[in-house]
C-alpha positions, -999 to +999 in steps of 0.1 A: +000+000+000+012+035-008+020+057+021-002+087+027+028+109+019+032+095-016-005+099-022-003+135-011+027+141-033+009+127-063-022+149-057-002+181-051+019+174-083-013+168-103-032+198-090-003+222-084-019+232-050-017+219-015-051+233-007-068+216-037-050+184-030-061+185+007-097+190-004-095+161-029-079+138-002-103+149+025-074+162+047-065+195+061-040+218+043-015+216+072-017+178+072-008+177+035+020+203+040+034+181+067+033+150+046+052+167+018+077+181+042+082+146+057+089+132+023+113+159+015+131+155+048+132+117+046+148+117+012+168+150+016+153+165-016+131+194-025+101+180-045+085+213-054+096+249-061+074+271-040+065+305-055+032+322-060+000+303-056+011+272-075+037+246-068+060+234-096+078+201-095+115+202-090+138+180-109+136+154-081+098+157-081+097+151-119+117+119-114+095+107-086+061+114-102+061+086-128+071+060-102+043+071-078+019+072-107+028+036-117+022+025-081-012+040-081-024+023-112 
């Protein structure tokens, strides 16, 4: 089973917004933020570039996304 952090990463990457991902997942925005930060801390990478209202995948995030997507299918 996928960890909740990976599910949160996938939804944020897909939607470009922690708030929208949280709504879709039925979680609070701070919970999703914490899940993303936990992933980034665990793997010592930055998965998103934060700027403005949308998040953009970093190089590491771009590499992780297809793997997570394959696990979800």
